[in-house]
PDB file as gemmi writes it, atoms N, CA and C in Angstrom:
CRYST1    1.000    1.000    1.000  90.00  90.00  90.00 P 1                      
ATOM      1  N   ILE A   1     -19.822  -8.927  -4.651  1.00  0.00           N  
ATOM      2  CA  ILE A   1     -18.636  -8.093  -4.784  1.00  0.00           C  
ATOM      3  C   ILE A   1     -17.440  -9.030  -4.805  1.00  0.00           C  
ATOM      4  N   VAL A   2     -16.634  -8.922  -5.823  1.00  0.00           N  
ATOM      5  CA  VAL A   2     -15.482  -9.802  -5.999  1.00  0.00           C  
ATOM      6  C   VAL A   2     -14.353  -9.416  -5.049  1.00  0.00           C  
ATOM      7  N   ALA A   3     -13.673 -10.403  -4.488  1.00  0.00           N  
ATOM      8  CA  ALA A   3     -12.549 -10.161  -3.576  1.00  0.00           C  
ATOM      9  C   ALA A   3     -11.564  -9.190  -4.222  1.00  0.00           C  
ATOM     10  N   GLY A   4     -11.089  -8.233  -3.432  1.00  0.00           N  
ATOM     11  CA  GLY A   4     -10.131  -7.245  -3.917  1.00  0.00           C  
ATOM     12  C   GLY A   4     -10.756  -5.957  -4.409  1.00  0.00           C  
ATOM     13  N   THR A   5     -12.068  -5.946  -4.618  1.00  0.00           N  
ATOM     14  CA  THR A   5     -12.756  -4.756  -5.113  1.00  0.00           C  
ATOM     15  C   THR A   5     -12.751  -3.645  -4.065  1.00  0.00           C  
ATOM     16  N   TRP A   6     -12.441  -2.420  -4.494  1.00  0.00           N  
ATOM     17  CA  TRP A   6     -12.540  -1.270  -3.603  1.00  0.00           C  
ATOM     18  C   TRP A   6     -14.022  -0.958  -3.430  1.00  0.00           C  
ATOM     19  N   ILE A   7     -14.455  -0.805  -2.179  1.00  0.00           N  
ATOM     20  CA  ILE A   7     -15.863  -0.593  -1.884  1.00  0.00           C  
ATOM     21  C   ILE A   7     -16.156   0.860  -1.515  1.00  0.00           C  
ATOM     22  N   ALA A   8     -15.330   1.446  -0.663  1.00  0.00           N  
ATOM     23  CA  ALA A   8     -15.576   2.823  -0.223  1.00  0.00           C  
ATOM     24  C   ALA A   8     -14.301   3.430   0.345  1.00  0.00           C  
ATOM     25  N   LEU A   9     -14.257   4.763   0.350  1.00  0.00           N  
ATOM     26  CA  LEU A   9     -13.180   5.499   1.009  1.00  0.00           C  
ATOM     27  C   LEU A   9     -13.701   5.991   2.347  1.00  0.00           C  
ATOM     28  N   TYR A  10     -12.801   6.073   3.331  1.00  0.00           N  
ATOM     29  CA  TYR A  10     -13.185   6.631   4.623  1.00  0.00           C  
ATOM     30  C   TYR A  10     -12.976   8.137   4.548  1.00  0.00           C  
ATOM     31  N   LEU A  11     -14.044   8.898   4.751  1.00  0.00           N  
ATOM     32  CA  LEU A  11     -14.013  10.355   4.622  1.00  0.00           C  
ATOM     33  C   LEU A  11     -14.277  11.025   5.958  1.00  0.00           C  
ATOM     34  N   GLY A  12     -13.744  12.228   6.131  1.00  0.00           N  
ATOM     35  CA  GLY A  12     -13.997  12.983   7.343  1.00  0.00           C  
ATOM     36  C   GLY A  12     -12.988  14.093   7.521  1.00  0.00           C  
ATOM     37  N   GLU A  13     -13.015  14.709   8.706  1.00  0.00           N  
ATOM     38  CA  GLU A  13     -12.087  15.781   9.049  1.00  0.00           C  
ATOM     39  C   GLU A  13     -10.693  15.185   9.233  1.00  0.00           C  
ATOM     40  N   VAL A  14      -9.695  15.777   8.600  1.00  0.00           N  
ATOM     41  CA  VAL A  14      -8.311  15.307   8.723  1.00  0.00           C  
ATOM     42  C   VAL A  14      -7.652  16.027   9.892  1.00  0.00           C  
ATOM     43  N   ILE A  15      -7.114  15.242  10.831  1.00  0.00           N  
ATOM     44  CA  ILE A  15      -6.439  15.780  12.011  1.00  0.00           C  
ATOM     45  C   ILE A  15      -4.988  15.324  11.953  1.00  0.00           C  
ATOM     46  N   PRO A  16      -4.026  16.250  11.767  1.00  0.00           N  
ATOM     47  CA  PRO A  16      -2.613  15.867  11.697  1.00  0.00           C  
ATOM     48  C   PRO A  16      -2.154  15.143  12.959  1.00  0.00           C  
ATOM     49  N   GLU A  17      -1.217  14.226  12.788  1.00  0.00           N  
ATOM     50  CA  GLU A  17      -0.674  13.463  13.910  1.00  0.00           C  
ATOM     51  C   GLU A  17      -0.120  14.401  14.976  1.00  0.00           C  
ATOM     52  N   GLY A  18      -0.468  14.140  16.222  1.00  0.00           N  
ATOM     53  CA  GLY A  18       0.018  14.960  17.322  1.00  0.00           C  
ATOM     54  C   GLY A  18      -0.808  16.199  17.572  1.00  0.00           C  
ATOM     55  N   GLU A  19      -1.832  16.456  16.764  1.00  0.00           N  
ATOM     56  CA  GLU A  19      -2.648  17.657  16.936  1.00  0.00           C  
ATOM     57  C   GLU A  19      -4.059  17.348  17.403  1.00  0.00           C  
ATOM     58  N   THR A  20      -4.277  16.125  17.884  1.00  0.00           N  
ATOM     59  CA  THR A  20      -5.589  15.791  18.408  1.00  0.00           C  
ATOM     60  C   THR A  20      -5.827  16.632  19.651  1.00  0.00           C  
ATOM     61  N   ASP A  21      -6.955  17.292  19.703  1.00  0.00           N  
ATOM     62  CA  ASP A  21      -7.301  18.147  20.834  1.00  0.00           C  
ATOM     63  C   ASP A  21      -7.516  17.273  22.067  1.00  0.00           C  
ATOM     64  N   LYS A  22      -6.643  17.413  23.045  1.00  0.00           N  
ATOM     65  CA  LYS A  22      -6.701  16.591  24.251  1.00  0.00           C  
ATOM     66  C   LYS A  22      -7.963  16.866  25.072  1.00  0.00           C  
ATOM     67  N   SER A  23      -8.576  18.032  24.880  1.00  0.00           N  
ATOM     68  CA  SER A  23      -9.753  18.382  25.673  1.00  0.00           C  
ATOM     69  C   SER A  23     -11.016  17.703  25.161  1.00  0.00           C  
ATOM     70  N   ARG A  24     -11.018  17.255  23.920  1.00  0.00           N  
ATOM     71  CA  ARG A  24     -12.224  16.595  23.422  1.00  0.00           C  
ATOM     72  C   ARG A  24     -12.028  15.085  23.460  1.00  0.00           C  
ATOM     73  N   GLN A  25     -13.104  14.398  23.748  1.00  0.00           N  
ATOM     74  CA  GLN A  25     -13.054  12.946  23.805  1.00  0.00           C  
ATOM     75  C   GLN A  25     -12.810  12.405  22.400  1.00  0.00           C  
ATOM     76  N   LYS A  26     -11.968  11.386  22.305  1.00  0.00           N  
ATOM     77  CA  LYS A  26     -11.676  10.805  21.005  1.00  0.00           C  
ATOM     78  C   LYS A  26     -12.964  10.240  20.412  1.00  0.00           C  
ATOM     79  N   SER A  27     -13.258  10.613  19.208  1.00  0.00           N  
ATOM     80  CA  SER A  27     -14.467  10.185  18.523  1.00  0.00           C  
ATOM     81  C   SER A  27     -14.417   8.698  18.196  1.00  0.00           C  
ATOM     82  N   VAL A  28     -15.576   8.045  18.274  1.00  0.00           N  
ATOM     83  CA  VAL A  28     -15.643   6.635  17.857  1.00  0.00           C  
ATOM     84  C   VAL A  28     -15.515   6.515  16.340  1.00  0.00           C  
ATOM     85  N   TYR A  29     -15.555   7.651  15.644  1.00  0.00           N  
ATOM     86  CA  TYR A  29     -15.413   7.651  14.192  1.00  0.00           C  
ATOM     87  C   TYR A  29     -13.992   7.988  13.734  1.00  0.00           C  
ATOM     88  N   ASN A  30     -13.037   8.071  14.663  1.00  0.00           N  
ATOM     89  CA  ASN A  30     -11.639   8.336  14.290  1.00  0.00           C  
ATOM     90  C   ASN A  30     -11.026   7.108  13.642  1.00  0.00           C  
ATOM     91  N   PHE A  31     -10.307   7.322  12.581  1.00  0.00           N  
ATOM     92  CA  PHE A  31      -9.594   6.257  11.881  1.00  0.00           C  
ATOM     93  C   PHE A  31      -8.172   6.747  11.693  1.00  0.00           C  
ATOM     94  N   THR A  32      -7.195   5.997  12.159  1.00  0.00           N  
ATOM     95  CA  THR A  32      -5.808   6.420  12.112  1.00  0.00           C  
ATOM     96  C   THR A  32      -5.142   6.011  10.810  1.00  0.00           C  
ATOM     97  N   MET A  33      -4.472   6.971  10.186  1.00  0.00           N  
ATOM     98  CA  MET A  33      -3.685   6.737   8.979  1.00  0.00           C  
ATOM     99  C   MET A  33      -2.225   6.760   9.415  1.00  0.00           C  
ATOM    100  N   PRO A  34      -1.520   5.634   9.339  1.00  0.00           N  
ATOM    101  CA  PRO A  34      -0.136   5.597   9.824  1.00  0.00           C  
ATOM    102  C   PRO A  34       0.815   6.418   8.959  1.00  0.00           C  
ATOM    103  N   ALA A  35       1.924   6.790   9.580  1.00  0.00           N  
ATOM    104  CA  ALA A  35       2.975   7.507   8.853  1.00  0.00           C  
ATOM    105  C   ALA A  35       3.599   6.580   7.817  1.00  0.00           C  
ATOM    106  N   ILE A  36       4.125   7.160   6.754  1.00  0.00           N  
ATOM    107  CA  ILE A  36       4.839   6.407   5.723  1.00  0.00           C  
ATOM    108  C   ILE A  36       6.309   6.781   5.843  1.00  0.00           C  
ATOM    109  N   GLY A  37       7.188   5.798   5.872  1.00  0.00           N  
ATOM    110  CA  GLY A  37       8.626   6.079   5.943  1.00  0.00           C  
ATOM    111  C   GLY A  37       9.008   6.879   7.164  1.00  0.00           C  
ATOM    112  N   ASN A  38       8.469   6.518   8.331  1.00  0.00           N  
ATOM    113  CA  ASN A  38       8.717   7.208   9.591  1.00  0.00           C  
ATOM    114  C   ASN A  38       8.278   8.670   9.557  1.00  0.00           C  
ATOM    115  N   GLY A  39       7.453   9.054   8.588  1.00  0.00           N  
ATOM    116  CA  GLY A  39       6.936  10.412   8.512  1.00  0.00           C  
ATOM    117  C   GLY A  39       7.923  11.437   8.006  1.00  0.00           C  
ATOM    118  N   ASN A  40       9.089  10.997   7.525  1.00  0.00           N  
ATOM    119  CA  ASN A  40      10.130  11.915   7.053  1.00  0.00           C  
ATOM    120  C   ASN A  40       9.792  12.388   5.647  1.00  0.00           C  
ATOM    121  N   THR A  41       9.231  13.597   5.533  1.00  0.00           N  
ATOM    122  CA  THR A  41       8.808  14.119   4.233  1.00  0.00           C  
ATOM    123  C   THR A  41       9.988  14.436   3.318  1.00  0.00           C  
ATOM    124  N   GLN A  42      11.164  14.704   3.894  1.00  0.00           N  
ATOM    125  CA  GLN A  42      12.341  14.997   3.070  1.00  0.00           C  
ATOM    126  C   GLN A  42      12.863  13.749   2.366  1.00  0.00           C  
ATOM    127  N   ARG A  43      12.473  12.598   2.834  1.00  0.00           N  
ATOM    128  CA  ARG A  43      12.925  11.335   2.225  1.00  0.00           C  
ATOM    129  C   ARG A  43      11.775  10.584   1.564  1.00  0.00           C  
ATOM    130  N   GLY A  44      10.728  11.314   1.175  1.00  0.00           N  
ATOM    131  CA  GLY A  44       9.612  10.699   0.471  1.00  0.00           C  
ATOM    132  C   GLY A  44       8.555  10.106   1.378  1.00  0.00           C  
ATOM    133  N   GLY A  45       8.701  10.299   2.676  1.00  0.00           N  
ATOM    134  CA  GLY A  45       7.716   9.788   3.622  1.00  0.00           C  
ATOM    135  C   GLY A  45       6.555  10.746   3.772  1.00  0.00           C  
ATOM    136  N   ALA A  46       5.639  10.395   4.657  1.00  0.00           N  
ATOM    137  CA  ALA A  46       4.489  11.248   4.937  1.00  0.00           C  
ATOM    138  C   ALA A  46       4.081  11.034   6.385  1.00  0.00           C  
ATOM    139  N   PRO A  47       3.727  12.121   7.087  1.00  0.00           N  
ATOM    140  CA  PRO A  47       3.326  11.984   8.491  1.00  0.00           C  
ATOM    141  C   PRO A  47       1.980  11.279   8.620  1.00  0.00           C  
ATOM    142  N   GLY A  48       1.740  10.720   9.780  1.00  0.00           N  
ATOM    143  CA  GLY A  48       0.452  10.089  10.039  1.00  0.00           C  
ATOM    144  C   GLY A  48      -0.605  11.139  10.350  1.00  0.00           C  
ATOM    145  N   PHE A  49      -1.860  10.715  10.323  1.00  0.00           N  
ATOM    146  CA  PHE A  49      -2.960  11.596  10.682  1.00  0.00           C  
ATOM    147  C   PHE A  49      -4.178  10.751  11.008  1.00  0.00           C  
ATOM    148  N   GLU A  50      -5.193  11.417  11.535  1.00  0.00           N  
ATOM    149  CA  GLU A  50      -6.455  10.744  11.811  1.00  0.00           C  
ATOM    150  C   GLU A  50      -7.528  11.336  10.913  1.00  0.00           C  
ATOM    151  N   ILE A  51      -8.481  10.509  10.558  1.00  0.00           N  
ATOM    152  CA  ILE A  51      -9.658  10.977   9.831  1.00  0.00           C  
ATOM    153  C   ILE A  51     -10.829  10.772  10.782  1.00  0.00           C  
ATOM    154  N   ASP A  52     -11.502  11.867  11.126  1.00  0.00           N  
ATOM    155  CA  ASP A  52     -12.635  11.807  12.048  1.00  0.00           C  
ATOM    156  C   ASP A  52     -13.925  11.992  11.251  1.00  0.00           C  
ATOM    157  N   GLY A  53     -14.694  10.931  11.132  1.00  0.00           N  
ATOM    158  CA  GLY A  53     -15.949  10.965  10.382  1.00  0.00           C  
ATOM    159  C   GLY A  53     -17.152  11.328  11.232  1.00  0.00           C  
ATOM    160  N   ARG A  54     -16.923  11.851  12.433  1.00  0.00           N  
ATOM    161  CA  ARG A  54     -18.031  12.156  13.353  1.00  0.00           C  
ATOM    162  C   ARG A  54     -19.023  13.147  12.750  1.00  0.00           C  
ATOM    163  N   TYR A  55     -18.537  14.257  12.187  1.00  0.00           N  
ATOM    164  CA  TYR A  55     -19.426  15.295  11.676  1.00  0.00           C  
ATOM    165  C   TYR A  55     -19.537  15.278  10.151  1.00  0.00           C  
ATOM    166  N   TYR A  56     -18.458  14.883   9.494  1.00  0.00           N  
ATOM    167  CA  TYR A  56     -18.434  14.852   8.031  1.00  0.00           C  
ATOM    168  C   TYR A  56     -17.909  13.490   7.636  1.00  0.00           C  
ATOM    169  N   GLY A  57     -18.551  12.845   6.703  1.00  0.00           N  
ATOM    170  CA  GLY A  57     -18.063  11.541   6.286  1.00  0.00           C  
ATOM    171  C   GLY A  57     -18.991  10.909   5.281  1.00  0.00           C  
ATOM    172  N   GLY A  58     -18.608   9.747   4.848  1.00  0.00           N  
ATOM    173  CA  GLY A  58     -19.400   9.010   3.878  1.00  0.00           C  
ATOM    174  C   GLY A  58     -19.981   7.754   4.502  1.00  0.00           C  
ATOM    175  N   LEU A  59     -20.448   6.878   3.653  1.00  0.00           N  
ATOM    176  CA  LEU A  59     -21.104   5.661   4.115  1.00  0.00           C  
ATOM    177  C   LEU A  59     -20.166   4.739   4.889  1.00  0.00           C  
ATOM    178  N   ALA A  60     -18.870   4.829   4.683  1.00  0.00           N  
ATOM    179  CA  ALA A  60     -17.925   3.932   5.353  1.00  0.00           C  
ATOM    180  C   ALA A  60     -17.934   4.099   6.873  1.00  0.00           C  
ATOM    181  N   ARG A  61     -18.333   5.253   7.373  1.00  0.00           N  
ATOM    182  CA  ARG A  61     -18.348   5.441   8.830  1.00  0.00           C  
ATOM    183  C   ARG A  61     -19.422   4.596   9.496  1.00  0.00           C  
ATOM    184  N   PHE A  62     -20.318   4.021   8.717  1.00  0.00           N  
ATOM    185  CA  PHE A  62     -21.388   3.196   9.277  1.00  0.00           C  
ATOM    186  C   PHE A  62     -21.124   1.697   9.154  1.00  0.00           C  
ATOM    187  N   PHE A  63     -19.972   1.305   8.612  1.00  0.00           N  
ATOM    188  CA  PHE A  63     -19.647  -0.119   8.528  1.00  0.00           C  
ATOM    189  C   PHE A  63     -19.461  -0.669   9.938  1.00  0.00           C  
ATOM    190  N   ASN A  64     -19.974  -1.858  10.188  1.00  0.00           N  
ATOM    191  CA  ASN A  64     -19.917  -2.458  11.517  1.00  0.00           C  
ATOM    192  C   ASN A  64     -18.707  -3.353  11.701  1.00  0.00           C  
ATOM    193  N   HIS A  65     -18.426  -3.651  12.970  1.00  0.00           N  
ATOM    194  CA  HIS A  65     -17.309  -4.521  13.352  1.00  0.00           C  
ATOM    195  C   HIS A  65     -17.728  -5.986  13.276  1.00  0.00           C  
ATOM    196  N   ASP A  66     -16.762  -6.818  12.915  1.00  0.00           N  
ATOM    197  CA  ASP A  66     -16.923  -8.269  12.993  1.00  0.00           C  
ATOM    198  C   ASP A  66     -15.532  -8.862  13.134  1.00  0.00           C  
ATOM    199  N   CYS A  67     -15.403  -9.884  13.974  1.00  0.00           N  
ATOM    200  CA  CYS A  67     -14.098 -10.540  14.149  1.00  0.00           C  
ATOM    201  C   CYS A  67     -13.739 -11.415  12.950  1.00  0.00           C  
ATOM    202  N   MET A  68     -14.733 -11.718  12.110  1.00  0.00           N  
ATOM    203  CA  MET A  68     -14.495 -12.451  10.861  1.00  0.00           C  
ATOM    204  C   MET A  68     -15.082 -11.620   9.722  1.00  0.00           C  
ATOM    205  N   PRO A  69     -14.465 -10.460   9.437  1.00  0.00           N  
ATOM    206  CA  PRO A  69     -15.042  -9.495   8.497  1.00  0.00           C  
ATOM    207  C   PRO A  69     -14.922  -9.932   7.036  1.00  0.00           C  
ATOM    208  N   ASN A  70     -15.737  -9.274   6.196  1.00  0.00           N  
ATOM    209  CA  ASN A  70     -15.644  -9.537   4.756  1.00  0.00           C  
ATOM    210  C   ASN A  70     -14.920  -8.403   4.028  1.00  0.00           C  
ATOM    211  N   MET A  71     -14.485  -7.385   4.785  1.00  0.00           N  
ATOM    212  CA  MET A  71     -13.701  -6.291   4.201  1.00  0.00           C  
ATOM    213  C   MET A  71     -12.461  -6.053   5.054  1.00  0.00           C  
ATOM    214  N   ARG A  72     -11.503  -5.355   4.448  1.00  0.00           N  
ATOM    215  CA  ARG A  72     -10.346  -4.872   5.199  1.00  0.00           C  
ATOM    216  C   ARG A  72     -10.176  -3.393   4.858  1.00  0.00           C  
ATOM    217  N   ALA A  73      -9.659  -2.670   5.818  1.00  0.00           N  
ATOM    218  CA  ALA A  73      -9.373  -1.247   5.624  1.00  0.00           C  
ATOM    219  C   ALA A  73      -7.868  -1.118   5.514  1.00  0.00           C  
ATOM    220  N   SER A  74      -7.417  -0.400   4.499  1.00  0.00           N  
ATOM    221  CA  SER A  74      -5.974  -0.259   4.338  1.00  0.00           C  
ATOM    222  C   SER A  74      -5.622   1.141   3.840  1.00  0.00           C  
ATOM    223  N   PRO A  75      -4.457   1.636   4.311  1.00  0.00           N  
ATOM    224  CA  PRO A  75      -3.994   2.933   3.816  1.00  0.00           C  
ATOM    225  C   PRO A  75      -3.500   2.780   2.381  1.00  0.00           C  
ATOM    226  N   GLU A  76      -3.840   3.716   1.544  1.00  0.00           N  
ATOM    227  CA  GLU A  76      -3.416   3.701   0.142  1.00  0.00           C  
ATOM    228  C   GLU A  76      -2.877   5.081  -0.212  1.00  0.00           C  
ATOM    229  N   GLN A  77      -2.057   5.123  -1.227  1.00  0.00           N  
ATOM    230  CA  GLN A  77      -1.538   6.393  -1.709  1.00  0.00           C  
ATOM    231  C   GLN A  77      -1.533   6.359  -3.228  1.00  0.00           C  
ATOM    232  N   VAL A  78      -2.075   7.398  -3.834  1.00  0.00           N  
ATOM    233  CA  VAL A  78      -2.058   7.581  -5.282  1.00  0.00           C  
ATOM    234  C   VAL A  78      -1.452   8.950  -5.509  1.00  0.00           C  
ATOM    235  N   GLY A  79      -0.246   8.992  -6.032  1.00  0.00           N  
ATOM    236  CA  GLY A  79       0.482  10.249  -6.135  1.00  0.00           C  
ATOM    237  C   GLY A  79       0.740  10.776  -4.743  1.00  0.00           C  
ATOM    238  N   LYS A  80       0.305  12.005  -4.469  1.00  0.00           N  
ATOM    239  CA  LYS A  80       0.476  12.586  -3.135  1.00  0.00           C  
ATOM    240  C   LYS A  80      -0.786  12.467  -2.283  1.00  0.00           C  
ATOM    241  N   MET A  81      -1.845  11.892  -2.832  1.00  0.00           N  
ATOM    242  CA  MET A  81      -3.104  11.728  -2.098  1.00  0.00           C  
ATOM    243  C   MET A  81      -3.055  10.448  -1.280  1.00  0.00           C  
ATOM    244  N   ARG A  82      -3.356  10.574   0.013  1.00  0.00           N  
ATOM    245  CA  ARG A  82      -3.403   9.425   0.895  1.00  0.00           C  
ATOM    246  C   ARG A  82      -4.817   9.272   1.428  1.00  0.00           C  
ATOM    247  N   PHE A  83      -5.269   8.042   1.533  1.00  0.00           N  
ATOM    248  CA  PHE A  83      -6.616   7.794   2.010  1.00  0.00           C  
ATOM    249  C   PHE A  83      -6.722   6.383   2.556  1.00  0.00           C  
ATOM    250  N   ILE A  84      -7.840   6.098   3.193  1.00  0.00           N  
ATOM    251  CA  ILE A  84      -8.126   4.771   3.704  1.00  0.00           C  
ATOM    252  C   ILE A  84      -9.214   4.191   2.825  1.00  0.00           C  
ATOM    253  N   VAL A  85      -8.968   3.007   2.312  1.00  0.00           N  
ATOM    254  CA  VAL A  85      -9.925   2.364   1.421  1.00  0.00           C  
ATOM    255  C   VAL A  85     -10.428   1.067   2.055  1.00  0.00           C  
ATOM    256  N   PHE A  86     -11.713   0.808   1.896  1.00  0.00           N  
ATOM    257  CA  PHE A  86     -12.296  -0.471   2.295  1.00  0.00           C  
ATOM    258  C   PHE A  86     -12.346  -1.338   1.056  1.00  0.00           C  
ATOM    259  N   GLN A  87     -11.841  -2.532   1.203  1.00  0.00           N  
ATOM    260  CA  GLN A  87     -11.691  -3.451   0.086  1.00  0.00           C  
ATOM    261  C   GLN A  87     -12.273  -4.808   0.484  1.00  0.00           C  
ATOM    262  N   ALA A  88     -12.902  -5.496  -0.453  1.00  0.00           N  
ATOM    263  CA  ALA A  88     -13.448  -6.824  -0.175  1.00  0.00           C  
ATOM    264  C   ALA A  88     -12.306  -7.790   0.139  1.00  0.00           C  
ATOM    265  N   ALA A  89     -12.348  -8.397   1.320  1.00  0.00           N  
ATOM    266  CA  ALA A  89     -11.326  -9.358   1.734  1.00  0.00           C  
ATOM    267  C   ALA A  89     -11.586 -10.727   1.117  1.00  0.00           C  
ATOM    268  N   ARG A  90     -12.808 -10.936   0.703  1.00  0.00           N  
ATOM    269  CA  ARG A  90     -13.231 -12.177   0.048  1.00  0.00           C  
ATOM    270  C   ARG A  90     -14.442 -11.831  -0.804  1.00  0.00           C  
ATOM    271  N   ASP A  91     -14.921 -12.776  -1.589  1.00  0.00           N  
ATOM    272  CA  ASP A  91     -16.143 -12.526  -2.339  1.00  0.00           C  
ATOM    273  C   ASP A  91     -17.282 -12.274  -1.347  1.00  0.00           C  
ATOM    274  N   ILE A  92     -18.068 -11.226  -1.601  1.00  0.00           N  
ATOM    275  CA  ILE A  92     -19.183 -10.872  -0.723  1.00  0.00           C  
ATOM    276  C   ILE A  92     -20.472 -11.084  -1.512  1.00  0.00           C  
ATOM    277  N   HIS A  93     -21.370 -11.840  -0.928  1.00  0.00           N  
ATOM    278  CA  HIS A  93     -22.619 -12.197  -1.602  1.00  0.00           C  
ATOM    279  C   HIS A  93     -23.712 -11.165  -1.340  1.00  0.00           C  
ATOM    280  N   ALA A  94     -24.657 -11.064  -2.254  1.00  0.00           N  
ATOM    281  CA  ALA A  94     -25.787 -10.143  -2.113  1.00  0.00           C  
ATOM    282  C   ALA A  94     -26.492 -10.397  -0.785  1.00  0.00           C  
ATOM    283  N   GLY A  95     -26.807  -9.315  -0.078  1.00  0.00           N  
ATOM    284  CA  GLY A  95     -27.518  -9.421   1.188  1.00  0.00           C  
ATOM    285  C   GLY A  95     -26.621  -9.499   2.410  1.00  0.00           C  
ATOM    286  N   GLU A  96     -25.318  -9.714   2.223  1.00  0.00           N  
ATOM    287  CA  GLU A  96     -24.396  -9.752   3.365  1.00  0.00           C  
ATOM    288  C   GLU A  96     -24.141  -8.350   3.881  1.00  0.00           C  
ATOM    289  N   GLN A  97     -24.047  -8.227   5.196  1.00  0.00           N  
ATOM    290  CA  GLN A  97     -23.662  -6.955   5.803  1.00  0.00           C  
ATOM    291  C   GLN A  97     -22.177  -6.725   5.539  1.00  0.00           C  
ATOM    292  N   LEU A  98     -21.801  -5.490   5.236  1.00  0.00           N  
ATOM    293  CA  LEU A  98     -20.391  -5.154   5.027  1.00  0.00           C  
ATOM    294  C   LEU A  98     -19.755  -4.874   6.383  1.00  0.00           C  
ATOM    295  N   THR A  99     -18.690  -5.625   6.710  1.00  0.00           N  
ATOM    296  CA  THR A  99     -18.054  -5.506   8.021  1.00  0.00           C  
ATOM    297  C   THR A  99     -16.540  -5.479   7.891  1.00  0.00           C  
ATOM    298  N   PHE A 100     -15.889  -4.905   8.913  1.00  0.00           N  
ATOM    299  CA  PHE A 100     -14.432  -4.964   9.012  1.00  0.00           C  
ATOM    300  C   PHE A 100     -14.062  -5.072  10.481  1.00  0.00           C  
ATOM    301  N   HIS A 101     -12.823  -5.422  10.767  1.00  0.00           N  
ATOM    302  CA  HIS A 101     -12.359  -5.575  12.147  1.00  0.00           C  
ATOM    303  C   HIS A 101     -11.858  -4.226  12.646  1.00  0.00           C  
ATOM    304  N   TYR A 102     -12.500  -3.692  13.691  1.00  0.00           N  
ATOM    305  CA  TYR A 102     -12.135  -2.378  14.215  1.00  0.00           C  
ATOM    306  C   TYR A 102     -10.754  -2.375  14.859  1.00  0.00           C  
ATOM    307  N   GLY A 103     -10.287  -3.517  15.301  1.00  0.00           N  
ATOM    308  CA  GLY A 103      -9.030  -3.593  16.040  1.00  0.00           C  
ATOM    309  C   GLY A 103      -9.324  -3.502  17.529  1.00  0.00           C  
ATOM    310  N   MET A 104      -8.613  -4.268  18.321  1.00  0.00           N  
ATOM    311  CA  MET A 104      -8.895  -4.317  19.754  1.00  0.00           C  
ATOM    312  C   MET A 104      -8.594  -2.987  20.450  1.00  0.00           C  
ATOM    313  N   GLU A 105      -7.702  -2.190  19.874  1.00  0.00           N  
ATOM    314  CA  GLU A 105      -7.400  -0.881  20.454  1.00  0.00           C  
ATOM    315  C   GLU A 105      -8.654   0.000  20.499  1.00  0.00           C  
ATOM    316  N   PHE A 106      -9.501  -0.118  19.481  1.00  0.00           N  
ATOM    317  CA  PHE A 106     -10.751   0.646  19.436  1.00  0.00           C  
ATOM    318  C   PHE A 106     -11.578   0.374  20.686  1.00  0.00           C  
ATOM    319  N   PHE A 107     -11.749  -0.905  21.017  1.00  0.00           N  
ATOM    320  CA  PHE A 107     -12.570  -1.276  22.170  1.00  0.00           C  
ATOM    321  C   PHE A 107     -11.926  -0.809  23.469  1.00  0.00           C  
ATOM    322  N   HIS A 108     -10.619  -0.903  23.546  1.00  0.00           N  
ATOM    323  CA  HIS A 108      -9.899  -0.451  24.739  1.00  0.00           C  
ATOM    324  C   HIS A 108     -10.024   1.064  24.896  1.00  0.00           C  
ATOM    325  N   ASP A 109      -9.787   1.812  23.806  1.00  0.00           N  
ATOM    326  CA  ASP A 109      -9.833   3.278  23.850  1.00  0.00           C  
ATOM    327  C   ASP A 109     -11.199   3.824  24.274  1.00  0.00           C  
ATOM    328  N   HIS A 110     -12.256   3.095  23.947  1.00  0.00           N  
ATOM    329  CA  HIS A 110     -13.616   3.578  24.213  1.00  0.00           C  
ATOM    330  C   HIS A 110     -14.304   2.806  25.332  1.00  0.00           C  
ATOM    331  N   ASP A 111     -13.521   2.015  26.066  1.00  0.00           N  
ATOM    332  CA  ASP A 111     -14.040   1.229  27.187  1.00  0.00           C  
ATOM    333  C   ASP A 111     -15.257   0.393  26.769  1.00  0.00           C  
ATOM    334  N   LEU A 112     -15.094  -0.302  25.638  1.00  0.00           N  
ATOM    335  CA  LEU A 112     -16.158  -1.163  25.096  1.00  0.00           C  
ATOM    336  C   LEU A 112     -15.669  -2.605  25.064  1.00  0.00           C  
ATOM    337  N   LYS A 113     -16.591  -3.532  24.884  1.00  0.00           N  
ATOM    338  CA  LYS A 113     -16.249  -4.953  24.767  1.00  0.00           C  
ATOM    339  C   LYS A 113     -16.679  -5.453  23.398  1.00  0.00           C  
ATOM    340  N   CYS A 114     -15.898  -6.363  22.863  1.00  0.00           N  
ATOM    341  CA  CYS A 114     -16.248  -7.036  21.608  1.00  0.00           C  
ATOM    342  C   CYS A 114     -17.042  -8.290  21.988  1.00  0.00           C  
ATOM    343  N   TYR A 115     -18.199  -8.473  21.379  1.00  0.00           N  
ATOM    344  CA  TYR A 115     -19.041  -9.627  21.697  1.00  0.00           C  
ATOM    345  C   TYR A 115     -19.115 -10.638  20.558  1.00  0.00           C  
ATOM    346  N   CYS A 116     -18.127 -10.624  19.668  1.00  0.00           N  
ATOM    347  CA  CYS A 116     -18.120 -11.586  18.564  1.00  0.00           C  
ATOM    348  C   CYS A 116     -18.001 -13.009  19.082  1.00  0.00           C  
TER     349      CYS A 116                                                      
END                                                                             
């Protein structure tokens, strides 16, 4: 896979920013989509939200963590559609596991340790 190639979209239930149900434990499959332009929709911005792939999702929810990943996840927008895309951070060779960096907040939020 050539560096820069889009590999997969992160799919799941969309939860608007600030509407996460406090009574349910945060899913390990939650992926945060940041606000655009401070979330001000009147000025062309867009509010943030989370995508929870716990019950509904695609293959991207199974990508593993690595501190030296071969992919990056980034928010993208095409017209009014916003999504998270996994993209090759470098050339990826046949047989390599597809990985990205979960971010240290993930480990803190779920009381886990990174063993990279």
